[in-house]
Backbone as XML, in Angstrom:
<?xml version="1.0"?>
<chain id="A" units="angstrom">
  <residue number="1" name="MET">
    <atom name="N" x="74.858" y="101.990" z="89.901"/>
    <atom name="CA" x="76.185" y="101.746" z="89.248"/>
    <atom name="C" x="76.785" y="102.982" z="88.975"/>
  </residue>
  <residue number="2" name="ALA">
    <atom name="N" x="78.109" y="103.252" z="89.294"/>
    <atom name="CA" x="78.798" y="104.376" z="89.133"/>
    <atom name="C" x="78.937" y="104.829" z="87.604"/>
  </residue>
  <residue number="3" name="GLU">
    <atom name="N" x="78.732" y="106.119" z="87.375"/>
    <atom name="CA" x="78.790" y="106.586" z="85.911"/>
    <atom name="C" x="80.130" y="106.757" z="85.442"/>
  </residue>
  <residue number="4" name="PHE">
    <atom name="N" x="81.223" y="106.999" z="86.348"/>
    <atom name="CA" x="82.547" y="107.241" z="85.899"/>
    <atom name="C" x="83.573" y="106.169" z="86.267"/>
  </residue>
  <residue number="5" name="LEU">
    <atom name="N" x="84.603" y="106.148" z="85.701"/>
    <atom name="CA" x="85.757" y="105.472" z="86.105"/>
    <atom name="C" x="86.956" y="106.292" z="86.386"/>
  </residue>
  <residue number="6" name="THR">
    <atom name="N" x="87.519" y="106.132" z="87.435"/>
    <atom name="CA" x="88.910" y="106.751" z="87.855"/>
    <atom name="C" x="89.949" y="105.907" z="87.169"/>
  </residue>
  <residue number="7" name="VAL">
    <atom name="N" x="90.804" y="106.475" z="86.576"/>
    <atom name="CA" x="91.929" y="105.780" z="85.859"/>
    <atom name="C" x="93.153" y="106.422" z="86.323"/>
  </residue>
  <residue number="8" name="ALA">
    <atom name="N" x="93.822" y="105.698" z="87.102"/>
    <atom name="CA" x="95.288" y="106.280" z="87.591"/>
    <atom name="C" x="96.290" y="105.668" z="86.771"/>
  </residue>
  <residue number="9" name="LEU">
    <atom name="N" x="97.104" y="106.532" z="86.144"/>
    <atom name="CA" x="98.159" y="106.006" z="85.214"/>
    <atom name="C" x="99.418" y="106.466" z="85.772"/>
  </residue>
  <residue number="10" name="VAL">
    <atom name="N" x="100.474" y="105.547" z="85.877"/>
    <atom name="CA" x="101.751" y="105.829" z="86.287"/>
    <atom name="C" x="102.600" y="105.673" z="85.082"/>
  </residue>
  <residue number="11" name="CYS">
    <atom name="N" x="103.149" y="106.748" z="84.653"/>
    <atom name="CA" x="104.226" y="106.908" z="83.529"/>
    <atom name="C" x="105.516" y="107.257" z="84.056"/>
  </residue>
  <residue number="12" name="VAL">
    <atom name="N" x="106.436" y="106.849" z="83.166"/>
    <atom name="CA" x="107.944" y="107.102" z="83.410"/>
    <atom name="C" x="108.079" y="108.663" z="83.144"/>
  </residue>
  <residue number="13" name="SER">
    <atom name="N" x="108.967" y="109.176" z="84.016"/>
    <atom name="CA" x="109.218" y="110.596" z="83.907"/>
    <atom name="C" x="109.692" y="111.201" z="82.634"/>
  </residue>
  <residue number="14" name="THR">
    <atom name="N" x="110.254" y="110.230" z="81.795"/>
    <atom name="CA" x="110.728" y="110.780" z="80.449"/>
    <atom name="C" x="109.681" y="110.840" z="79.398"/>
  </residue>
  <residue number="15" name="LEU">
    <atom name="N" x="108.460" y="110.367" z="79.901"/>
    <atom name="CA" x="107.334" y="110.605" z="78.886"/>
    <atom name="C" x="106.565" y="111.723" z="79.068"/>
  </residue>
  <residue number="16" name="ALA">
    <atom name="N" x="106.288" y="112.514" z="78.085"/>
    <atom name="CA" x="105.566" y="113.690" z="78.231"/>
    <atom name="C" x="104.043" y="113.412" z="78.706"/>
  </residue>
  <residue number="17" name="ALA">
    <atom name="N" x="103.626" y="114.267" z="79.571"/>
    <atom name="CA" x="102.159" y="114.126" z="80.079"/>
    <atom name="C" x="101.136" y="113.822" z="79.062"/>
  </residue>
  <residue number="18" name="PRO">
    <atom name="N" x="101.109" y="114.695" z="77.861"/>
    <atom name="CA" x="100.108" y="114.380" z="76.783"/>
    <atom name="C" x="100.228" y="112.982" z="76.181"/>
  </residue>
  <residue number="19" name="ASP">
    <atom name="N" x="101.309" y="112.485" z="76.365"/>
    <atom name="CA" x="101.617" y="111.011" z="75.887"/>
    <atom name="C" x="101.401" y="109.846" z="76.788"/>
  </residue>
  <residue number="20" name="CYS">
    <atom name="N" x="101.038" y="110.249" z="77.990"/>
    <atom name="CA" x="100.801" y="109.239" z="78.895"/>
    <atom name="C" x="99.371" y="108.764" z="78.895"/>
  </residue>
  <residue number="21" name="SER">
    <atom name="N" x="99.141" y="107.379" z="78.572"/>
    <atom name="CA" x="97.853" y="106.965" z="78.173"/>
    <atom name="C" x="97.684" y="105.535" z="78.843"/>
  </residue>
  <residue number="22" name="ARG">
    <atom name="N" x="96.653" y="104.804" z="78.778"/>
    <atom name="CA" x="96.480" y="103.372" z="79.215"/>
    <atom name="C" x="97.612" y="102.528" z="78.450"/>
  </residue>
  <residue number="23" name="GLU">
    <atom name="N" x="97.871" y="102.943" z="77.224"/>
    <atom name="CA" x="98.809" y="102.081" z="76.372"/>
    <atom name="C" x="100.210" y="102.317" z="76.730"/>
  </residue>
  <residue number="24" name="THR">
    <atom name="N" x="100.641" y="103.561" z="77.149"/>
    <atom name="CA" x="101.956" y="103.972" z="77.464"/>
    <atom name="C" x="102.309" y="103.790" z="78.900"/>
  </residue>
  <residue number="25" name="ALA">
    <atom name="N" x="101.416" y="103.733" z="79.773"/>
    <atom name="CA" x="101.714" y="103.585" z="81.146"/>
    <atom name="C" x="102.277" y="102.414" z="81.706"/>
  </residue>
  <residue number="26" name="VAL">
    <atom name="N" x="103.174" y="102.535" z="82.681"/>
    <atom name="CA" x="103.869" y="101.218" z="83.131"/>
    <atom name="C" x="102.837" y="100.578" z="84.277"/>
  </residue>
  <residue number="27" name="ASP">
    <atom name="N" x="102.027" y="101.353" z="84.796"/>
    <atom name="CA" x="100.912" y="100.630" z="85.655"/>
    <atom name="C" x="99.593" y="101.512" z="85.512"/>
  </residue>
  <residue number="28" name="VAL">
    <atom name="N" x="98.570" y="100.839" z="85.633"/>
    <atom name="CA" x="97.167" y="101.354" z="85.615"/>
    <atom name="C" x="96.339" y="100.863" z="86.522"/>
  </residue>
  <residue number="29" name="ALA">
    <atom name="N" x="95.581" y="101.736" z="87.256"/>
    <atom name="CA" x="94.534" y="101.273" z="88.027"/>
    <atom name="C" x="93.240" y="101.901" z="87.866"/>
  </residue>
  <residue number="30" name="VAL">
    <atom name="N" x="92.197" y="101.131" z="87.835"/>
    <atom name="CA" x="90.843" y="101.526" z="87.489"/>
    <atom name="C" x="89.947" y="101.228" z="88.555"/>
  </residue>
  <residue number="31" name="ALA">
    <atom name="N" x="88.912" y="102.191" z="88.826"/>
    <atom name="CA" x="87.972" y="102.071" z="89.968"/>
    <atom name="C" x="86.791" y="102.741" z="89.511"/>
  </residue>
  <residue number="32" name="PRO">
    <atom name="N" x="85.516" y="102.246" z="89.848"/>
    <atom name="CA" x="84.291" y="103.056" z="89.712"/>
    <atom name="C" x="84.228" y="104.356" z="90.557"/>
  </residue>
  <residue number="33" name="ALA">
    <atom name="N" x="83.629" y="105.424" z="90.038"/>
    <atom name="CA" x="83.470" y="106.592" z="90.780"/>
    <atom name="C" x="82.040" y="107.120" z="90.636"/>
  </residue>
  <residue number="34" name="PRO">
    <atom name="N" x="81.370" y="107.532" z="91.580"/>
    <atom name="CA" x="79.976" y="107.985" z="91.303"/>
    <atom name="C" x="79.823" y="109.531" z="90.719"/>
  </residue>
  <residue number="35" name="THR">
    <atom name="N" x="80.876" y="110.272" z="90.864"/>
    <atom name="CA" x="80.778" y="111.638" z="90.314"/>
    <atom name="C" x="82.326" y="112.053" z="89.947"/>
  </residue>
  <residue number="36" name="PRO">
    <atom name="N" x="82.358" y="113.111" z="89.187"/>
    <atom name="CA" x="83.701" y="113.594" z="88.566"/>
    <atom name="C" x="84.519" y="113.951" z="89.516"/>
  </residue>
  <residue number="37" name="ILE">
    <atom name="N" x="84.017" y="114.719" z="90.760"/>
    <atom name="CA" x="84.756" y="115.088" z="91.832"/>
    <atom name="C" x="85.365" y="113.887" z="92.556"/>
  </residue>
  <residue number="38" name="ALA">
    <atom name="N" x="84.448" y="112.967" z="92.936"/>
    <atom name="CA" x="84.968" y="111.683" z="93.583"/>
    <atom name="C" x="86.043" y="111.062" z="92.661"/>
  </residue>
  <residue number="39" name="CYS">
    <atom name="N" x="85.937" y="111.037" z="91.370"/>
    <atom name="CA" x="86.818" y="110.385" z="90.504"/>
    <atom name="C" x="88.229" y="111.004" z="90.633"/>
  </residue>
  <residue number="40" name="LEU">
    <atom name="N" x="88.352" y="112.384" z="90.675"/>
    <atom name="CA" x="89.691" y="113.038" z="90.738"/>
    <atom name="C" x="90.220" y="112.777" z="92.182"/>
  </residue>
  <residue number="41" name="MET">
    <atom name="N" x="89.485" y="112.862" z="93.118"/>
    <atom name="CA" x="89.998" y="112.585" z="94.512"/>
    <atom name="C" x="90.300" y="111.150" z="94.623"/>
  </residue>
  <residue number="42" name="GLN">
    <atom name="N" x="89.708" y="110.152" z="94.094"/>
    <atom name="CA" x="90.152" y="108.879" z="94.144"/>
    <atom name="C" x="91.399" y="108.478" z="93.497"/>
  </residue>
  <residue number="43" name="GLY">
    <atom name="N" x="91.768" y="109.141" z="92.447"/>
    <atom name="CA" x="92.867" y="108.846" z="91.692"/>
    <atom name="C" x="94.344" y="108.786" z="92.368"/>
  </residue>
  <residue number="44" name="GLU">
    <atom name="N" x="94.433" y="109.720" z="93.238"/>
    <atom name="CA" x="95.612" y="109.794" z="93.994"/>
    <atom name="C" x="95.723" y="108.838" z="95.182"/>
  </residue>
  <residue number="45" name="THR">
    <atom name="N" x="94.567" y="108.507" z="95.690"/>
    <atom name="CA" x="94.271" y="107.628" z="96.688"/>
    <atom name="C" x="94.717" y="106.133" z="96.145"/>
  </residue>
  <residue number="46" name="LEU">
    <atom name="N" x="94.168" y="105.870" z="94.946"/>
    <atom name="CA" x="94.500" y="104.655" z="94.282"/>
    <atom name="C" x="95.966" y="104.394" z="94.147"/>
  </residue>
  <residue number="47" name="ALA">
    <atom name="N" x="96.653" y="105.376" z="93.702"/>
    <atom name="CA" x="98.045" y="105.325" z="93.414"/>
    <atom name="C" x="98.841" y="105.209" z="94.688"/>
  </residue>
  <residue number="48" name="ALA">
    <atom name="N" x="98.405" y="106.032" z="95.707"/>
    <atom name="CA" x="99.225" y="106.045" z="96.959"/>
    <atom name="C" x="99.089" y="104.594" z="97.641"/>
  </residue>
  <residue number="49" name="ARG">
    <atom name="N" x="97.889" y="104.015" z="97.681"/>
    <atom name="CA" x="97.670" y="102.619" z="98.249"/>
    <atom name="C" x="98.357" y="101.306" z="97.543"/>
  </residue>
  <residue number="50" name="SER">
    <atom name="N" x="98.461" y="101.758" z="96.132"/>
    <atom name="CA" x="99.093" y="100.421" z="95.394"/>
    <atom name="C" x="100.483" y="100.592" z="95.532"/>
  </residue>
  <residue number="51" name="GLY">
    <atom name="N" x="101.182" y="101.587" z="95.924"/>
    <atom name="CA" x="102.557" y="101.660" z="95.848"/>
    <atom name="C" x="103.293" y="101.746" z="94.427"/>
  </residue>
  <residue number="52" name="PHE">
    <atom name="N" x="102.543" y="102.282" z="93.464"/>
    <atom name="CA" x="102.892" y="102.285" z="92.020"/>
    <atom name="C" x="103.974" y="103.252" z="91.827"/>
  </residue>
  <residue number="53" name="LEU">
    <atom name="N" x="104.013" y="104.466" z="92.537"/>
    <atom name="CA" x="104.975" y="105.527" z="92.334"/>
    <atom name="C" x="106.186" y="105.148" z="92.843"/>
  </residue>
  <residue number="54" name="ARG">
    <atom name="N" x="107.269" y="105.442" z="92.046"/>
    <atom name="CA" x="108.770" y="105.078" z="92.381"/>
    <atom name="C" x="109.427" y="106.374" z="92.334"/>
  </residue>
  <residue number="55" name="GLY">
    <atom name="N" x="109.357" y="107.225" z="93.312"/>
    <atom name="CA" x="110.229" y="108.426" z="93.413"/>
    <atom name="C" x="110.107" y="109.452" z="92.328"/>
  </residue>
  <residue number="56" name="GLN">
    <atom name="N" x="111.223" y="109.793" z="91.736"/>
    <atom name="CA" x="111.234" y="110.794" z="90.512"/>
    <atom name="C" x="111.313" y="110.079" z="89.270"/>
  </residue>
  <residue number="57" name="GLU">
    <atom name="N" x="111.260" y="108.691" z="89.246"/>
    <atom name="CA" x="111.270" y="107.934" z="87.958"/>
    <atom name="C" x="109.926" y="107.946" z="87.385"/>
  </residue>
  <residue number="58" name="THR">
    <atom name="N" x="108.939" y="108.174" z="88.157"/>
    <atom name="CA" x="107.555" y="108.122" z="87.496"/>
    <atom name="C" x="106.748" y="109.282" z="87.952"/>
  </residue>
  <residue number="59" name="TYR">
    <atom name="N" x="105.577" y="109.380" z="87.486"/>
    <atom name="CA" x="104.539" y="110.479" z="87.931"/>
    <atom name="C" x="103.201" y="109.738" z="87.635"/>
  </residue>
  <residue number="60" name="LEU">
    <atom name="N" x="102.297" y="110.473" z="88.292"/>
    <atom name="CA" x="100.945" y="110.075" z="88.287"/>
    <atom name="C" x="100.090" y="110.995" z="87.498"/>
  </residue>
  <residue number="61" name="LYS">
    <atom name="N" x="99.266" y="110.417" z="86.583"/>
    <atom name="CA" x="98.321" y="111.164" z="85.925"/>
    <atom name="C" x="96.932" y="110.571" z="85.981"/>
  </residue>
  <residue number="62" name="VAL">
    <atom name="N" x="95.872" y="111.296" z="86.485"/>
    <atom name="CA" x="94.574" y="110.783" z="86.898"/>
    <atom name="C" x="93.601" y="111.099" z="85.792"/>
  </residue>
  <residue number="63" name="ALA">
    <atom name="N" x="92.808" y="110.301" z="85.281"/>
    <atom name="CA" x="91.803" y="110.592" z="84.274"/>
    <atom name="C" x="90.590" y="110.087" z="84.628"/>
  </residue>
  <residue number="64" name="CYS">
    <atom name="N" x="89.525" y="110.810" z="84.248"/>
    <atom name="CA" x="88.111" y="110.329" z="84.550"/>
    <atom name="C" x="87.479" y="110.088" z="83.284"/>
  </residue>
  <residue number="65" name="GLU">
    <atom name="N" x="86.852" y="108.921" z="83.230"/>
    <atom name="CA" x="86.120" y="108.426" z="82.045"/>
    <atom name="C" x="84.747" y="108.116" z="82.276"/>
  </residue>
  <residue number="66" name="ARG">
    <atom name="N" x="83.823" y="108.499" z="81.398"/>
    <atom name="CA" x="82.407" y="108.065" z="81.500"/>
    <atom name="C" x="82.346" y="106.528" z="81.236"/>
  </residue>
  <residue number="67" name="ARG">
    <atom name="N" x="81.727" y="105.831" z="82.057"/>
    <atom name="CA" x="81.606" y="104.444" z="81.943"/>
    <atom name="C" x="80.666" y="104.046" z="80.628"/>
  </residue>
  <residue number="68" name="ARG">
    <atom name="N" x="81.075" y="103.252" z="79.793"/>
    <atom name="CA" x="80.473" y="102.919" z="78.636"/>
    <atom name="C" x="79.547" y="101.610" z="78.757"/>
  </residue>
  <residue number="69" name="THR">
    <atom name="N" x="78.526" y="101.734" z="78.255"/>
    <atom name="CA" x="77.619" y="100.616" z="78.305"/>
    <atom name="C" x="77.062" y="100.064" z="76.941"/>
  </residue>
  <residue number="70" name="ALA">
    <atom name="N" x="76.937" y="98.961" z="76.887"/>
    <atom name="CA" x="76.490" y="98.314" z="75.578"/>
    <atom name="C" x="74.941" y="98.487" z="75.428"/>
  </residue>
  <residue number="71" name="ALA">
    <atom name="N" x="74.538" y="98.971" z="74.268"/>
    <atom name="CA" x="73.075" y="99.137" z="74.101"/>
    <atom name="C" x="72.533" y="97.897" z="73.536"/>
  </residue>
  <residue number="72" name="LEU">
    <atom name="N" x="71.438" y="97.449" z="74.146"/>
    <atom name="CA" x="70.739" y="96.304" z="73.617"/>
    <atom name="C" x="69.800" y="96.788" z="72.599"/>
  </residue>
  <residue number="73" name="CYS">
    <atom name="N" x="69.911" y="95.957" z="71.440"/>
    <atom name="CA" x="69.082" y="96.427" z="70.338"/>
    <atom name="C" x="68.276" y="95.183" z="69.989"/>
  </residue>
  <residue number="74" name="PRO">
    <atom name="N" x="66.907" y="94.998" z="70.322"/>
    <atom name="CA" x="66.189" y="93.828" z="70.262"/>
    <atom name="C" x="65.946" y="93.586" z="68.750"/>
  </residue>
  <residue number="75" name="ASP">
    <atom name="N" x="65.938" y="94.526" z="67.867"/>
    <atom name="CA" x="65.565" y="94.409" z="66.584"/>
    <atom name="C" x="66.742" y="93.638" z="65.799"/>
  </residue>
  <residue number="76" name="SER">
    <atom name="N" x="68.036" y="93.761" z="66.302"/>
    <atom name="CA" x="69.018" y="92.992" z="65.677"/>
    <atom name="C" x="69.356" y="91.650" z="66.082"/>
  </residue>
  <residue number="77" name="VAL">
    <atom name="N" x="68.408" y="91.110" z="67.009"/>
    <atom name="CA" x="68.620" y="89.735" z="67.632"/>
    <atom name="C" x="67.771" y="88.913" z="66.660"/>
  </residue>
  <residue number="78" name="THR">
    <atom name="N" x="68.512" y="87.844" z="66.146"/>
    <atom name="CA" x="67.786" y="86.855" z="65.306"/>
    <atom name="C" x="67.886" y="85.429" z="66.025"/>
  </residue>
  <residue number="79" name="PRO">
    <atom name="N" x="66.739" y="84.696" z="65.843"/>
    <atom name="CA" x="66.492" y="83.410" z="66.605"/>
    <atom name="C" x="67.470" y="82.416" z="65.948"/>
  </residue>
</chain>
């Protein structure tokens, strides 16, 4: 399983880059990535293939996130 997620965010050009997030983006694409380098390289490819970008109205921000997994805790399970 890939340890990272590539998150390609497409935000409107009037939004400052630090404020561009999953919540404020107009489009979001997420894909698994095996390494941080692959994650960054994959972000632009995701956006280019999707057709998300709309000239100078939007811009692309790529984020790499570590995949979260739920920990199983057998002690907390009750029959």
